[in-house]
TIPA-413812 format. One record per atom (N, C-alpha, C, O): residue number from 0; atom name; x, y, z. Coordinates in steps of 0.001 Angstrom, whole numbers. Layout:
 seq atom      xx      yy      zz
 NUM   CA       X       Y       Z
...
// end
This chain:
 seq atom      xx      yy      zz
   0    N   92534  -16066   76560
   0   CA   94478  -15128   76377
   0    C   94307  -16888   76711
   0    O   93355  -17622   76977
   1    N   95872  -17083   76519
   1   CA   96519  -17943   76456
   1    C   97658  -17766   77088
   1    O   98225  -16722   76766
   2    N   98422  -18681   78203
   2   CA   98981  -18758   79510
   2    C   99629  -19994   79159
   2    O   99009  -21012   78852
   3    N  101783  -19824   79243
   3   CA  101873  -21647   79603
   3    C  101811  -21584   81363
   3    O  102099  -20683   82151
   4    N  101309  -22944   81553
   4   CA  101371  -23234   82622
   4    C  101812  -24926   83407
   4    O  102146  -25990   82884
   5    N  101623  -24535   84800
   5   CA  102583  -26360   85391
   5    C  101333  -26855   86158
   5    O  101518  -26743   87370
   6    N  100277  -27299   85884
   6   CA   98885  -27789   86316
   6    C   98419  -29241   86122
   6    O   98576  -29608   84958
   7    N   97992  -29989   86777
   7   CA   96943  -31015   86214
   7    C   96032  -30503   85034
   7    O   95240  -29574   85190
   8    N   96165  -31035   84087
   8   CA   95732  -30978   82817
   8    C   93565  -31102   82847
   8    O   92643  -30619   82190
   9    N   93730  -32117   84127
   9   CA   92018  -32467   84162
   9    C   91595  -31634   85149
   9    O   90817  -30758   84770
  10    N   91917  -31648   86462
  10   CA   91428  -30234   87056
  10    C   90963  -28764   86691
  10    O   90046  -28062   87116
  11    N   91965  -28566   85723
  11   CA   91782  -27402   84731
  11    C   91191  -27335   84015
  11    O   90820  -26236   83601
  12    N   90666  -28832   83326
  12   CA   89726  -28601   82658
  12    C   88070  -28765   83178
  12    O   86980  -28316   82825
  13    N   88352  -29261   83743
  13   CA   86776  -29661   84531
  13    C   86438  -27988   85373
  13    O   85308  -27541   85568
  14    N   87502  -27428   85688
  14   CA   87427  -25729   86289
  14    C   86990  -25122   85128
  14    O   86441  -24029   85272
  15    N   87077  -25471   84257
  15   CA   87030  -24529   82785
  15    C   85581  -24704   82225
  15    O   84795  -23936   81670
  16    N   85543  -25898   82556
  16   CA   84213  -25977   82325
  16    C   83035  -25695   83011
  16    O   82156  -25084   82403
  17    N   82863  -26018   84128
  17   CA   82422  -25504   85071
  17    C   81915  -23877   85011
  17    O   80781  -23401   85052
  18    N   83396  -23167   84886
  18   CA   82855  -21728   85034
  18    C   82681  -21562   83979
  18    O   82353  -20378   83906
  19    N   82674  -22177   82567
  19   CA   82042  -21332   81178
  19    C   80465  -22205   80904
  19    O   79660  -21925   80015
  20    N   80331  -23214   81846
  20   CA   78736  -23356   81638
  20    C   78022  -22391   82470
  20    O   77068  -21772   81999
  21    N   78492  -22181   83916
  21   CA   77916  -21185   84478
  21    C   77828  -19745   84039
  21    O   76903  -19149   84590
  22    N   78556  -19011   83178
  22   CA   78792  -17559   82569
  22    C   78379  -17808   80905
  22    O   78501  -17048   79944
  23    N   77822  -19244   81005
  23   CA   77191  -19017   79260
  23    C   75953  -18993   79789
  23    O   75354  -18155   79115
  24    N   75071  -19513   80770
  24   CA   73941  -19563   80929
  24    C   72808  -18567   80755
  24    O   71652  -18783   80389
  25    N   73653  -16929   81249
  25   CA   73252  -16217   80985
  25    C   73081  -15575   78741
  25    O   72213  -14810   78321
  26    N   73774  -15988   78203
  26   CA   73803  -16303   76691
  26    C   73214  -17018   75986
  26    O   73017  -16805   74790
  27    N   72742  -18226   76770
  27   CA   71965  -19371   75899
  27    C   70831  -18709   74692
  27    O   70644  -19053   73525
  28    N   70300  -17812   75381
  28   CA   68871  -16995   74288
  28    C   69985  -16156   73347
  28    O   69933  -16189   72118
  29    N   70667  -15648   73852
  29   CA   71251  -14635   72888
  29    C   72048  -14927   71709
  29    O   72650  -15996   71810
  30    N   72255  -14222   70492
  30   CA   72663  -14554   69427
  30    C   73519  -14878   69337
  30    O   74290  -14215   70031
  31    N   74239  -16045   68532
  31   CA   75984  -16283   68598
  31    C   76375  -15396   67650
  31    O   75558  -14831   66924
  32    N   77753  -15186   67575
  32   CA   78373  -14274   67258
  32    C   78542  -15265   66084
  32    O   78362  -16483   66078
  33    N   79048  -14192   64801
  33   CA   79719  -14661   63521
  33    C   80918  -14740   63297
  33    O   81725  -13971   63819
  34    N   81262  -15726   62445
  34   CA   82319  -15924   62357
  34    C   82661  -16458   60839
  34    O   81760  -16918   60137
  35    N   84122  -16361   60343
  35   CA   84125  -17047   58833
  35    C   85670  -17691   59005
  35    O   86509  -16800   58871
  36    N   86181  -18838   59231
  36   CA   87110  -19472   58758
  36    C   87348  -20209   57998
  36    O   86364  -20145   57261
  37    N   88065  -21007   57556
  37   CA   88219  -21991   56245
  37    C   88093  -23610   56958
  37    O   88658  -24173   57895
  38    N   87236  -23923   56154
  38   CA   87275  -25026   56004
  38    C   87698  -26375   54412
  38    O   87261  -25987   53328
  39    N   88186  -27257   54401
  39   CA   89426  -28091   53661
  39    C   88114  -27584   52454
  39    O   88745  -27492   51401
  40    N   87169  -27358   52261
  40   CA   86471  -27104   50411
  40    C   86697  -25216   50506
  40    O   87039  -24673   49456
  41    N   86545  -24546   51448
  41   CA   87122  -23166   51738
  41    C   86022  -22241   52854
  41    O   85340  -22785   53722
  42    N   86050  -20955   52619
  42   CA   85511  -20248   53952
  42    C   84022  -20741   53917
  42    O   83168  -20900   53045
  43    N   84153  -20985   55912
  43   CA   82464  -21065   56195
  43    C   82153  -20577   56763
  43    O   82881  -20642   57753
  44    N   80555  -19283   57068
  44   CA   80744  -19042   57920
  44    C   79465  -19008   58322
  44    O   78541  -19297   57563
  45    N   79275  -18591   59770
  45   CA   78405  -19086   61325
  45    C   76836  -18586   60162
  45    O   75915  -19284   59739
  46    N   77039  -17622   60043
  46   CA   76066  -16912   59541
  46    C   74971  -18173   58382
  46    O   73812  -18586   58435
  47    N   76098  -18378   57488
  47   CA   75430  -19490   56421
  47    C   74664  -20407   56562
  47    O   73892  -20771   55675
  48    N   74796  -21219   58322
  48   CA   74394  -21931   58520
  48    C   72582  -21980   58767
  48    O   71781  -22914   58812
  49    N   72422  -20275   58910
  49   CA   70763  -20298   59535
  49    C   69886  -20922   59179
  49    O   70424  -21735   58427
  50    N   68680  -21160   59194
  50   CA   67837  -22770   59206
  50    C   68167  -24077   59427
  50    O   67597  -25024   58887
  51    N   69529  -24199   60603
  51   CA   69824  -25511   60277
  51    C   70219  -25709   61838
  51    O   70585  -24731   62490
  52    N   70163  -26557   62220
  52   CA   71121  -26803   63850
  52    C   72632  -27054   63610
  52    O   73176  -28113   63297
  53    N   73166  -25872   63823
  53   CA   74117  -25898   64609
  53    C   75170  -26868   66080
  53    O   74753  -26725   67230
  54    N   75852  -27346   65950
  54   CA   76518  -27772   67074
  54    C   78153  -27707   67111
  54    O   78773  -28703   66742
  55    N   78753  -26714   67489
  55   CA   80087  -26101   67555
  55    C   80866  -26423   68626
  55    O   80461  -26019   69716
  56    N   82059  -27156   68590
  56   CA   82577  -27077   69585
  56    C   84208  -26785   69076
  56    O   84499  -26783   67880
  57    N   85345  -26511   70298
  57   CA   86139  -25406   69923
  57    C   87121  -27012   70570
  57    O   86632  -27703   71464
  58    N   88292  -27304   70017
  58   CA   88749  -28321   70235
  58    C   90638  -28808   69040
  58    O   90869  -28127   68041
  59    N   91264  -29542   69302
  59   CA   92368  -30091   68304
  59    C   92515  -31067   67933
  59    O   91830  -31915   68505
  60    N   93218  -31454   67074
  60   CA   93453  -32752   66903
  60    C   94671  -33547   67478
  60    O   94924  -34746   67356
  61    N   95257  -32711   68038
  61   CA   96501  -33248   69035
  61    C   95672  -33957   70267
  61    O   96176  -34986   70718
  62    N   94573  -33542   70784
  62   CA   93441  -33816   72148
  62    C   93671  -34977   72663
  62    O   93319  -35890   71916
  63    N   94075  -35270   73538
  63   CA   94104  -36567   73864
  63    C   92995  -37726   74161
  63    O   92985  -38950   74031
  64    N   92155  -36841   74578
  64   CA   91149  -37277   75230
  64    C   89397  -37018   75205
  64    O   88512  -37852   75012
  65    N   89263  -35280   75525
  65   CA   88276  -34938   75526
  65    C   87822  -34630   74159
  65    O   86642  -34870   73903
  66    N   88431  -34230   73419
  66   CA   88095  -34429   71732
  66    C   87474  -34816   71046
  66    O   86558  -34344   70373
  67    N   88271  -36532   71207
  67   CA   87483  -37693   70515
  67    C   86590  -37980   70977
  67    O   85608  -38270   70293
  68    N   86564  -38022   72511
  68   CA   85264  -38766   73115
  68    C   84111  -37867   72849
  68    O   83016  -38422   72763
  69    N   84164  -36498   72695
  69   CA   82902  -35500   72218
  69    C   82450  -35587   71318
  69    O   81250  -35771   71109
  70    N   83754  -35418   70157
  70   CA   83086  -35908   68830
  70    C   82454  -37492   68226
  70    O   81901  -37784   67166
  71    N   82767  -38175   69239
  71   CA   82392  -39943   69118
  71    C   80874  -39779   69840
  71    O   79905  -40324   69312
  72    N   80768  -39203   70750
  72   CA   79558  -39010   71336
  72    C   78655  -38022   70299
  72    O   77445  -38247   70261
  73    N   79214  -36913   69440
  73   CA   78469  -36513   68489
  73    C   77490  -37305   67642
  73    O   76273  -37322   67454
  74    N   78787  -38086   67127
  74   CA   78357  -39076   66272
  74    C   77560  -40088   66386
  74    O   77015  -40860   65598
  75    N   77592  -39933   67617
  75   CA   76358  -41359   67976
  75    C   75115  -40494   68445
  75    O   74092  -41166   68577
  76    N   74985  -39070   68741
  76   CA   73593  -39140   68830
  76    C   73064  -38323   67243
  76    O   71906  -37966   67026
  77    N   74270  -38154   66238
  77   CA   73172  -38364   64926
  77    C   72743  -39507   64270
  77    O   71865  -39460   63408
  78    N   73398  -40722   64676
  78   CA   73284  -41735   64448
  78    C   71881  -42141   64979
  78    O   71165  -43038   64536
  79    N   71660  -41395   65903
  79   CA   70136  -41694   66434
  79    C   69022  -41668   65950
  79    O   68042  -42380   66169
  80    N   69304  -40130   64717
  80   CA   68293  -39181   64016
  80    C   68238  -39452   63026
  80    O   69291  -39580   62401
  81    N   67247  -39628   62523
  81   CA   66467  -40264   61115
  81    C   67406  -39543   60326
  81    O   68180  -38676   60733
  82    N   67219  -40166   58634
  82   CA   68131  -39517   57696
  82    C   67782  -37673   57530
  82    O   68644  -36811   57360
  83    N   66674  -37506   57612
  83   CA   66135  -36599   56872
  83    C   66858  -34857   58135
  83    O   67341  -33737   57968
  84    N   66445  -35776   59259
  84   CA   66696  -35099   60517
  84    C   68910  -34572   60462
  84    O   69600  -33562   60321
  85    N   69024  -35467   60595
  85   CA   70583  -35545   60844
  85    C   71004  -34878   59694
  85    O   71880  -34127   60123
  86    N   70891  -34662   58260
  86   CA   70911  -33408   57669
  86    C   70870  -32570   57905
  86    O   71877  -31987   57506
  87    N   69861  -31607   58697
  87   CA   69789  -30766   59124
  87    C   70156  -29843   59984
  87    O   69714  -28719   60224
  88    N   71532  -30829   60673
  88   CA   72397  -30534   61780
  88    C   73779  -30253   61271
  88    O   74123  -31152   60503
  89    N   74755  -29266   61432
  89   CA   76104  -29516   60833
  89    C   76899  -29219   62112
  89    O   76563  -28424   62991
  90    N   77768  -29816   62089
  90   CA   79093  -29709   63052
  90    C   80299  -29426   62917
  90    O   81086  -29917   62107
  91    N   80489  -28645   63682
  91   CA   81542  -27389   63479
  91    C   82326  -27854   64443
  91    O   81881  -28044   65575
  92    N   83817  -28136   64054
  92   CA   84888  -28380   64806
  92    C   86034  -26807   64741
  92    O   87074  -26667   64099
  93    N   85541  -26113   65390
  93   CA   87192  -25231   65177
  93    C   88435  -25303   66472
  93    O   88467  -25427   67696
  94    N   89257  -25162   65483
  94   CA   90355  -25665   66129
  94    C   91364  -24446   66581
  94    O   91742  -23399   66055
  95    N   91697  -25386   68313
  95   CA   92230  -24314   68929
  95    C   94020  -24191   68717
  95    O   94640  -23521   69543
  96    N   94711  -24820   67665
  96   CA   95784  -25015   67472
  96    C   96178  -25218   66141
  96    O   96705  -26191   65601
  97    N   95748  -23869   65606
  97   CA   96243  -23628   63893
  97    C   97119  -23779   64083
  97    O   97404  -24230   62974
  98    N   98531  -23843   64907
  98   CA   99667  -23820   64247
  98    C   99638  -25211   63499
  98    O   99993  -25365   62331
  99    N   99184  -26164   64305
  99   CA   99528  -27968   63604
  99    C   98283  -27922   63228
  99    O   98246  -29061   62762
 100    N   96959  -27411   63012
 100   CA   95963  -28026   62859
 100    C   95613  -27422   61266
 100    O   95742  -26200   61182
 101    N   95270  -27994   60246
 101   CA   95311  -27052   58816
 101    C   93901  -28138   58535
 101    O   93525  -29188   59055
 102    N   93428  -27324   57517
 102   CA   92377  -27672   57046
 102    C   92292  -29440   56928
 102    O   91521  -30243   57454
 103    N   93571  -29636   55896
 103   CA   93262  -30898   55435
 103    C   93122  -32068   56503
 103    O   92372  -33044   56484
 104    N   94100  -31661   57470
 104   CA   94332  -32761   58614
 104    C   93420  -32802   59635
 104    O   93492  -33628   60545
 105    N   91851  -31266   59472
 105   CA   90920  -31218   60502
 105    C   90120  -32412   60071
 105    O   89529  -33310   60671
 106    N   90431  -31911   58076
 106   CA   89159  -33123   57518
 106    C   89468  -34562   57875
 106    O   88626  -35310   58372
 107    N   90797  -34941   57580
 107   CA   90748  -36408   57997
 107    C   90701  -36796   59295
 107    O   90017  -37808   59439
 108    N   91138  -36400   60215
 108   CA   90966  -36895   61501
 108    C   88891  -36681   61728
 108    O   88167  -37611   62085
 109    N   88469  -35474   61454
 109   CA   86762  -35612   61240
 109    C   86526  -36885   61191
 109    O   86238  -37615   62140
 110    N   86684  -37261   59709
 110   CA   86763  -38416   58884
 110    C   86148  -39613   59677
 110    O   85244  -40399   59392
 111    N   86785  -39507   60542
 111   CA   86941  -40732   61485
 111    C   85733  -40895   62463
 111    O   85637  -41940   63107
 112    N   84737  -39824   62609
 112   CA   84319  -40100   63286
 112    C   82792  -39872   62474
 112    O   81879  -40690   62366
 113    N   82869  -38433   61940
 113   CA   81828  -38507   60518
 113    C   82614  -37970   59534
 113    O   83659  -37375   59797
 114    N   82154  -38148   58296
 114   CA   82603  -37104   57203
 114    C   81893  -35919   56480
 114    O   82119  -35242   55477
 115    N   80987  -35973   57389
 115   CA   79795  -34765   57187
 115    C   80823  -33812   58028
 115    O   81185  -32797   57431
 116    N   81204  -33967   59011
 116   CA   81951  -33232   60519
 116    C   82811  -31892   59862
 116    O   83706  -32206   59076
 117    N   82635  -30609   60088
 117   CA   83767  -29485   59381
 117    C   84548  -28993   60269
 117    O   84319  -28582   61406
 118    N   85736  -29085   59505
 118   CA   86665  -28848   60773
 118    C   87045  -27451   60532
 118    O   87059  -27032   59374
 119    N   87316  -26788   61396
 119   CA   87488  -24861   60659
 119    C   89049  -24843   61432
 119    O   89425  -25501   62402
 120    N   89513  -24207   60915
 120   CA   90965  -22889   60923
 120    C   91176  -21690   60511
 120    O   90260  -21020   60033
 121    N   92197  -21315   60611
 121   CA   92272  -19638   60328
 121    C   94171  -19258   60988
 121    O   95121  -19827   61524
 122    N   93853  -18254   60589
 122   CA   95463  -17044   61193
 122    C   95291  -17586   62420
 122    O   94265  -18209   62690
 123    N   96394  -17384   63395
 123   CA   95915  -17668   65257
 123    C   95182  -16603   65784
 123    O   94409  -16716   66736
 124    N   95498  -15209   64964
 124   CA   94582  -14354   65014
 124    C   93249  -14091   65017
 124    O   92727  -13391   65885
 125    N   92367  -14832   63687
 125   CA   91729  -15114   63590
 125    C   90941  -16416   64687
 125    O   89753  -16729   64760
 126    N   91660  -16744   65140
 126   CA   91115  -18215   66260
 126    C   91258  -17881   67233
 126    O   90593  -18344   68159
 127    N   92128  -16999   67396
 127   CA   91863  -15870   68868
 127    C   90540  -14997   68939
 127    O   89818  -15009   69935
 128    N   90313  -14347   67969
 128   CA   89279  -13670   68165
 128    C   87849  -14836   68122
 128    O   86998  -14916   69008
 129    N   87885  -15501   67093
 129   CA   86652  -16691   67634
 129    C   86634  -17254   68724
 129    O   85655  -17523   69421
 130    N   87712  -17451   68907
 130   CA   87556  -18256   71079
 130    C   87029  -17163   72166
 130    O   86229  -17320   73089
 131    N   87645  -16161   71808
 131   CA   86976  -14923   72656
 131    C   85883  -14581   72478
 131    O   85408  -13956   73426
 132    N   85001  -14779   71315
 132   CA   83837  -14503   71440
 132    C   82726  -15964   72247
 132    O   81735  -15876   72972
 133    N   83308  -16935   71817
 133   CA   82427  -17467   72855
 133    C   83128  -17941   74215
 133    O   82802  -18975   74798
 134    N   84060  -17123   74623
 134   CA   84397  -17572   76011
 134    C   85092  -18686   76136
 134    O   84967  -19495   77055
 135    N   85558  -18732   75564
 135   CA   86780  -20025   75131
 135    C   88074  -19758   76205
 135    O   88776  -18771   75987
 136    N   88294  -20368   77009
 136   CA   89368  -20088   77300
 136    C   90863  -21436   77582
 136    O   90891  -22514   78175
 137    N   91897  -20650   76818
 137   CA   93088  -21754   76189
 137    C   94686  -21515   77409
 137    O   95338  -20548   77803
 138    N   94713  -22640   77566
 138   CA   95974  -22516   78197
 138    C   97157  -23966   77679
 138    O   96934  -25169   77811
 139    N   98627  -23171   76974
 139   CA   99305  -24074   76353
 139    C  100111  -24764   78235
 139    O  100410  -24322   79345
 140    N  100104  -26234   77348
 140   CA  101169  -26966   78825
 140    C  101963  -27839   77914
 140    O  101550  -28656   77091
 141    N  103486  -27421   78301
 141   CA  104178  -27706   77410
 141    C  105276  -26375   76364
 141    O  105249  -25147   76276
 142    N  106091  -27422   75771
 142   CA  106924  -25957   74825
 142    C  105942  -25988   73689
 142    O  105486  -27029   73217
 143    N  105662  -24831   73302
 143   CA  104630  -24583   72432
 143    C  106337  -24176   71644
 143    O  105979  -23116   71130
 144    N  107069  -24237   71447
 144   CA  107811  -23944   70165
 144    C  108512  -25318   69719
 144    O  109444  -25337   68916
 145    N  108031  -26343   70255
 145   CA  108496  -27569   69775
 145    C  106994  -27914   69481
 145    O  106098  -27088   69655
 146    N  106749  -29359   68964
 146   CA  105329  -29903   68772
 146    C  104480  -30646   70082
 146    O  103292  -30926   70242
 147    N  106144  -30879   71232
 147   CA  105249  -31573   72177
 147    C  104796  -30747   73039
 147    O  105525  -30453   73987
 148    N  103547  -30196   72931
 148   CA  102872  -29176   73674
 148    C  101116  -29826   73456
 148    O  100644  -30370   72458
 149    N  100438  -29519   74798
 149   CA   99427  -30005   74703
 149    C   98519  -28292   74679
 149    O   99209  -27286   74847
 150    N   96720  -28128   74421
 150   CA   96595  -27056   74226
 150    C   94964  -27186   75861
 150    O   93803  -27489   75590
 151    N   95342  -26942   76952
 151   CA   93973  -27150   77611
 151    C   93057  -26122   77381
 151    O   93256  -24928   77607
 152    N   92079  -26612   76940
 152   CA   90940  -25291   76595
 152    C   89372  -25897   77458
 152    O   89241  -26892   78171
 153    N   88661  -25178   77175
 153   CA   87380  -25701   77819
 153    C   86802  -26074   76615
 153    O   87101  -25675   75489
 154    N   85654  -27148   77057
 154   CA   85326  -28117   76299
 154    C   83645  -28270   76064
 154    O   83170  -29402   75971
 155    N   82852  -27178   75982
 155   CA   81575  -26878   75991
 155    C   80722  -27229   74089
 155    O   80982  -26730   72995
 156    N   79964  -28009   74404
 156   CA   79110  -28462   73147
 156    C   78097  -26913   72741
 156    O   77193  -26764   73563
 157    N   78135  -25953   71782
 157   CA   77109  -25255   71672
 157    C   76101  -25947   70820
 157    O   76317  -26377   69687
 158    N   75134  -26003   71388
 158   CA   73710  -26142   70451
 158    C   73467  -24588   69521
 158    O   73896  -23560   70046
 159    N   72940  -24522   68484
 159   CA   72711  -23344   67808
 159    C   71542  -23548   67159
 159    O   71468  -24440   66314
 160    N   70744  -22956   67386
 160   CA   69147  -23044   66626
 160    C   69193  -22378   65195
 160    O   70092  -21599   64876
 161    N   68177  -22735   64372
 161   CA   68403  -22404   63253
 161    C   67266  -20728   63679
 161    O   66278  -20287   63093
 162    N   67818  -20350   64594
 162   CA   67533  -18265   64293
 162    C   68975  -18238   64247
 162    O   69276  -17334   63467
 163    N   70016  -18793   64706
 163   CA   71228  -18099   65267
 163    C   71407  -18120   66382
 163    O   72533  -17712   66668
 164    N   70636  -18502   67458
 164   CA   70561  -17900   68899
 164    C   71467  -19747   69672
 164    O   71497  -20954   69436
 165    N   72014  -18725   70630
 165   CA   72914  -20254   71115
 165    C   71425  -20641   72233
 165    O   70919  -19943   73112
 166    N   71093  -21874   71791
 166   CA   70325  -22366   72250
 166    C   70228  -23618   73870
 166    O   69331  -23989   74627
 167    N   71728  -23879   73724
 167   CA   71996  -24979   74673
 167    C   73456  -24727   74901
 167    O   74018  -23766   74374
 168    N   74005  -25481   75591
 168   CA   75008  -25133   76141
 168    C   75971  -26692   76867
 168    O   76334  -26392   78004
 169    N   76305  -27779   76589
 169   CA   76671  -29023   77329
 169    C   78161  -29289   77067
 169    O   78899  -29051   76111
 170    N   78375  -29999   78535
 170   CA   79507  -30180   78376
 170    C   80014  -31627   77760
 170    O   79314  -32576   77407
 171    N   81318  -31512   77745
 171   CA   81827  -32809   76852
 171    C   81394  -33874   77881
 171    O   81577  -34997   77412
 172    N   80838  -33899   79232
 172   CA   80305  -35559   79800
 172    C   79031  -36051   78942
 172    O   78801  -37220   78631
 173    N   78306  -35005   78646
 173   CA   77181  -35249   78000
 173    C   76851  -36233   77239
 173    O   77392  -36230   76134
 174    N   75970  -37277   77524
 174   CA   75800  -38967   76652
 174    C   75397  -38567   75459
 174    O   74841  -37480   75305
 175    N   75706  -39668   74174
 175   CA   74642  -39463   72830
 175    C   73323  -39103   73416
 175    O   72593  -38204   72997
 176    N   73087  -39886   74419
 176   CA   71344  -40209   74594
 176    C   70847  -38627   74384
 176    O   70022  -38275   73542
 177    N   71631  -37619   75478
 177   CA   70987  -36441   75595
 177    C   71240  -35798   74624
 177    O   70321  -35491   73865
 178    N   72412  -35449   74390
 178   CA   72709  -34921   72689
 178    C   71347  -35154   71923
 178    O   70480  -34280   71889
 179    N   71195  -36510   71246
 179   CA   69914  -36965   70566
 179    C   69023  -36090   71505
 179    O   68845  -35197   70676
 180    N   68422  -35718   72450
 180   CA   67038  -35404   72720
 180    C   66921  -33731   72605
 180    O   66024  -32956   72274
 181    N   68116  -33613   72995
 181   CA   68357  -31990   72708
 181    C   68106  -31333   71451
 181    O   67572  -30232   71316
 182    N   68610  -32234   70371
 182   CA   69034  -32034   68991
 182    C   67402  -32257   68586
 182    O   67085  -31295   67887
 183    N   66520  -32959   68727
 183   CA   65148  -33308   68202
 183    C   64482  -32406   68438
 183    O   63617  -32096   67620
 184    N   64693  -31431   70010
 184   CA   64096  -30173   70301
 184    C   64219  -29612   69711
 184    O   63140  -29102   69410
 185    N   65370  -29054   68918
 185   CA   65719  -28107   68836
 185    C   65267  -28221   66660
 185    O   65025  -27290   65892
 186    N   65333  -29672   66388
 186   CA   65041  -29666   65138
 186    C   63471  -29559   64395
 186    O   63103  -29318   63245
 187    N   62417  -30024   66310
 187   CA   61110  -29961   65616
 187    C   60500  -28177   65461
 187    O   59486  -27614   65049
 188    N   61554  -27865   65947
 188   CA   61084  -26296   65656
 188    C   61558  -25538   64373
 188    O   61197  -24364   64298
 189    N   62438  -26124   63189
 189   CA   62484  -26259   62538
 189    C   61718  -26214   61316
 189    O   61264  -27336   61092
 190    N   61298  -25135   60184
 190   CA   60466  -26010   59357
 190    C   60955  -26823   58256
 190    O   62101  -26606   57861
 191    N   60000  -28058   57502
 191   CA   60595  -29175   57308
 191    C   61605  -28608   55946
 191    O   62779  -28926   55758
 192    N   60854  -27783   55182
 192   CA   61286  -27001   54297
 192    C   62688  -27373   53974
 192    O   63096  -27881   52930
 193    N   63444  -26999   55164
 193   CA   65207  -26553   55951
 193    C   65206  -27645   55408
 193    O   65527  -27327   54263
 194    N   64982  -29488   55400
 194   CA   66260  -30146   54545
 194    C   66245  -30539   53288
 194    O   66704  -31599   52862
 195    N   65781  -29792   52748
 195   CA   65917  -29722   51132
 195    C   67307  -28499   51309
 195    O   68499  -28709   51087
 196    N   66779  -27474   51684
 196   CA   68011  -26822   51548
 196    C   69535  -27342   51579
 196    O   70452  -26986   50840
 197    N   69577  -28724   53126
 197   CA   70813  -28650   54048
 197    C   71438  -29498   52530
 197    O   72651  -29697   52475
 198    N   70652  -29905   51495
 198   CA   71600  -31384   51255
 198    C   72992  -30609   50570
 198    O   73966  -31279   50228
// end
């Protein structure tokens, strides 16, 4: 759900993350919910990425701090992997601000971190459905009828394994080294042959 609120963004974000990490613990070993959203090259479905590791994050390009910091940490973690392993990881950045984030704008934004990161957008209804599937909470702060608003959102990084199950849920504070460790753990369970299919 989306609400207009006036409160400390930082405090609210921390509370949301703590609550969602707790609520996601029971879901971690469950099947991830499929979705289809639009990238700059066309529609992308989560189910199409079976056999690879997926890092799924919900954010937006006008995000002042948490989103760029998280993407930078993910990019740093991928640089710690060898080339073969890095190719078996797909990073999906689903916007929580479809009104301002076109597929083209997302691609340009993410290219500053890693040109292989995939930005996804869709209609407000499609984004609302997808965020609800992953219990992502959103709060609009400011005037959403103008361009001067922020979307306060939970900032969890979902690691989805090759079987399409949520294997880990990390906070936006997770360091690159720890992200890389989690990736290697699940990459080691993938057949090496999958590296060819991810090229």
